[in-house]
Structure formats: structure tokens, C-alpha cells
VOLODO-171387 format. One record per residue (C-alpha): residue number from 1; residue in one letter; z, x, y. Coordinates in nm, 2 decimals, padded with zeros to 4 digits, m for minus. Each point is the difference from the previous one (the first is absolute). Layout:
# VOLODO-171387
- NUM	a	Z	X	Y
...
END
This chain:
# VOLODO-171387
- 1	e	00.48	m00.74	m00.98
- 2	k	m00.15	m00.15	m00.35
- 3	s	m00.16	00.36	00.02
- 4	g	00.29	00.15	m00.06
- 5	i	m00.05	00.25	00.31
- 6	p	00.28	m00.07	00.23
- 7	a	m00.26	m00.02	00.30
- 8	t	00.15	m00.12	00.35
- 9	e	m00.39	m00.02	00.15
- 10	v	m00.36	00.17	m00.11
- 11	f	m00.31	00.02	00.22
- 12	f	m00.31	00.18	00.04
- 13	a	00.01	00.26	00.30
- 14	a	m00.29	00.20	00.16
- 15	m	00.01	00.31	00.13
- 16	k	m00.32	00.07	00.34
- 17	p	m00.16	00.31	m00.02
- 18	q	00.14	00.29	00.22
- 19	s	00.36	m00.15	m00.01
- 20	d	00.35	00.03	m00.01
- 21	i	00.31	m00.11	m00.02
- 22	k	00.30	00.13	00.23
- 23	l	00.33	00.13	m00.20
- 24	h	00.21	m00.29	m00.04
- 25	s	00.28	m00.17	m00.21
- 26	d	m00.03	m00.32	m00.07
- 27	n	00.45	m00.03	m00.03
- 28	t	m00.02	m00.17	m00.30
- 29	n	00.10	00.17	m00.31
- 30	f	00.09	m00.30	m00.30
- 31	v	m00.37	m00.01	00.00
- 32	l	m00.25	00.29	m00.15
- 33	t	m00.39	m00.02	00.10
- 34	s	m00.28	00.07	m00.26
- 35	h	m00.34	00.05	00.11
- 36	l	m00.30	m00.03	m00.26
- 37	g	m00.29	00.19	00.11
- 38	l	m00.33	m00.24	m00.01
- 39	v	m00.19	00.12	00.22
- 40	i	00.01	00.38	00.11
- 41	p	m00.24	00.20	00.22
- 42	s	m00.05	00.33	m00.14
- 43	s	00.30	m00.08	m00.29
- 44	g	00.09	00.37	m00.11
- 45	e	m00.10	00.17	00.30
- 46	n	00.33	m00.04	00.22
- 47	k	m00.11	m00.17	00.29
- 48	c	00.21	m00.30	m00.05
- 49	r	00.34	00.06	m00.05
- 50	l	00.33	m00.20	00.07
- 51	s	00.37	00.27	00.09
- 52	i	00.27	m00.09	m00.12
- 53	g	00.31	00.18	00.16
- 54	d	m00.13	00.44	m00.09
- 55	e	m00.23	m00.17	m00.34
- 56	t	m00.38	m00.07	00.14
- 57	r	m00.25	m00.16	m00.28
- 58	e	m00.31	m00.12	00.02
- 59	w	m00.16	m00.38	m00.15
- 60	i	m00.19	00.06	m00.29
- 61	d	m00.25	m00.26	m00.13
- 62	g	00.19	m00.27	m00.30
- 63	e	00.36	00.22	00.06
- 64	v	00.32	m00.13	00.13
- 65	m	00.25	00.13	00.19
- 66	v	00.37	m00.07	00.07
- 67	f	00.18	00.11	00.32
- 68	d	00.32	m00.19	00.21
- 69	t	m00.05	m00.10	00.32
- 70	s	00.29	00.08	00.13
- 71	i	m00.12	00.38	00.05
- 72	m	m00.18	00.09	00.22
- 73	h	m00.35	00.00	m00.06
- 74	d	m00.37	00.01	00.14
- 75	a	m00.34	m00.04	m00.11
- 76	c	m00.38	00.10	00.11
- 77	n	m00.38	m00.08	m00.10
- 78	e	m00.17	00.29	00.13
- 79	s	m00.28	m00.12	m00.22
- 80	e	m00.31	m00.19	00.18
- 81	e	00.09	m00.30	m00.24
- 82	m	00.16	m00.24	m00.04
- 83	r	00.31	m00.01	m00.20
- 84	y	00.21	m00.26	m00.25
- 85	i	00.30	m00.01	m00.22
- 86	l	00.16	m00.27	m00.11
- 87	m	00.33	m00.06	00.12
- 88	f	00.32	m00.11	m00.18
- 89	r	00.39	00.01	00.07
- 90	v	00.30	m00.03	m00.25
- 91	w	00.30	m00.07	00.00
- 92	h	00.16	00.34	m00.06
- 93	p	00.16	00.07	m00.35
- 94	d	00.38	00.10	00.13
- 95	l	00.01	m00.38	00.14
- 96	a	00.22	m00.24	m00.12
- 97	e	m00.19	m00.33	m00.10
- 98	d	00.29	m00.17	00.22
- 99	e	m00.16	00.19	00.23
- 100	r	m00.32	00.01	00.01
- 101	e	00.08	m00.44	00.01
- 102	a	00.13	00.07	00.35
- 103	l	m00.23	00.25	00.06
- 104	q	m00.28	m00.28	m00.05
- 105	f	00.24	m00.33	00.25
- 106	i	m00.03	00.24	00.21
- 107	y	m00.39	00.04	m00.04
- 108	d	00.01	m00.35	m00.04
- 109	s	00.23	m00.17	00.29
- 110	l	m00.25	00.27	00.25
- 111	s	m00.35	m00.21	m00.13
- 112	v	00.16	m00.35	m00.04
- 113	p	00.34	m00.03	00.22
- 114	e	00.05	m00.33	m00.12
- 115	l	00.18	00.14	m00.29
- 116	l	00.23	00.04	00.27
- 117	d	00.05	m00.39	00.07
- 118	n	00.31	m00.14	m00.05
- 119	d	m00.16	m00.28	m00.05
- 120	p	m00.01	m00.03	m00.43
- 121	v	m00.41	m00.21	00.03
- 122	v	m00.12	00.27	00.26
- 123	r	00.15	00.30	m00.28
- 124	q	m00.14	m00.18	m00.28
- 125	a	m00.31	m00.04	00.19
- 126	a	m00.01	00.34	00.05
- 127	e	00.11	00.12	m00.30
- 128	e	m00.31	m00.17	m00.19
- 129	h	m00.22	00.17	00.32
- 130	i	00.11	00.38	m00.18
- 131	k	m00.10	m00.16	m00.37
- 132	v	m00.28	m00.11	00.13
- 133	m	m00.10	00.35	00.14
- 134	r	00.04	00.19	m00.25
- 135	n	m00.19	m00.17	m00.32
- 136	f	m00.31	00.19	m00.02
- 137	p	m00.24	m00.27	m00.06
- 138	t	m00.09	m00.11	m00.32
- 139	l	m00.40	00.08	m00.09
- 140	k	m00.23	m00.17	m00.21
- 141	s	m00.36	00.03	m00.07
- 142	a	m00.17	00.07	m00.32
- 143	t	00.06	00.37	m00.06
- 144	g	00.37	00.02	00.11
- 145	g	m00.04	00.23	00.26
- 146	f	m00.12	00.08	00.39
- 147	g	m00.38	m00.15	00.10
- 148	g	m00.01	m00.19	m00.33
- 149	g	m00.38	m00.01	00.02
- 150	g	00.01	m00.38	00.07
- 151	g	00.19	m00.11	m00.33
- 152	k	00.14	m00.36	00.02
- 153	s	00.38	m00.09	00.06
END
């Protein structure tokens, strides 16, 4: 949230060579899915593709595509190498703030069921647990980046 990107989920995804993901829908239209091509074998040769509805696009190194996974979609990697992307899901821009908060509470409650406990002490502990889960660890290094090069903190 500090980045200004309303991400609900961010992760790396790999796809094996000569594989596919069958046609499906995630039945979730309150988030949009973004793919950033990181390592796309045969980039630009149409061997790694994603079809959404009646439109097909290929992943390209360094390019982003955004789509609605409630629409039927499938994917394939017809190359001989692994395909890697950074996938992130963001709240649909048409959602109101209170709708996002309600949906987030549902997801939080699935992860930490104690949020629904009748005991206020248990519920408070669960709320603190959620806060900890959302905090990105502070990195301490001489360079200010990852792999601080042995700098002292």
C-alpha cells in the first residue's frame, strides 16, 4: 500500500516447457491480474501465449499485460525452456474503498480465523497478527538495497 499500488497478491510464477494451463475462469472480477514478463523463452516468437476470451497475446520480456481472470483464459509455453513472470493482482479500479476493505476482511478472516472470535483479546491478537503480516521487513545495509555487500547495519 505504501507504494501506491493496491496489490492484493504478488508472486513469481514459472511455467514448464511444453506445458499448458487449460481454459478456466477464476470467477473473481474484483481484482485484475498483471503479468510482467521476466524470462520469456523465444520472446517475440509467439511460443509463450495467454488467451483471454477471444484475444491471444504473447508474453514479451520486460512487458506488462493486465487482464480480468473472470473471463475464460488459458496459457501455453511451447518453448523448450522455463517461462518466468512476476504476477500481481490489484483491486479492480471500479471498486469503492469500503468494498475493498470488506473483501480484504474476508480474505484476512480466511487466513486468520481468530479475527471473528467473540473474545476481544483473541480478536485484538489476530488484528496485530494481520498488521505484522502486512509489514515488509526493514532492510539494513550500507548500500540501502538488497545484498548489502557486507555493509554494517
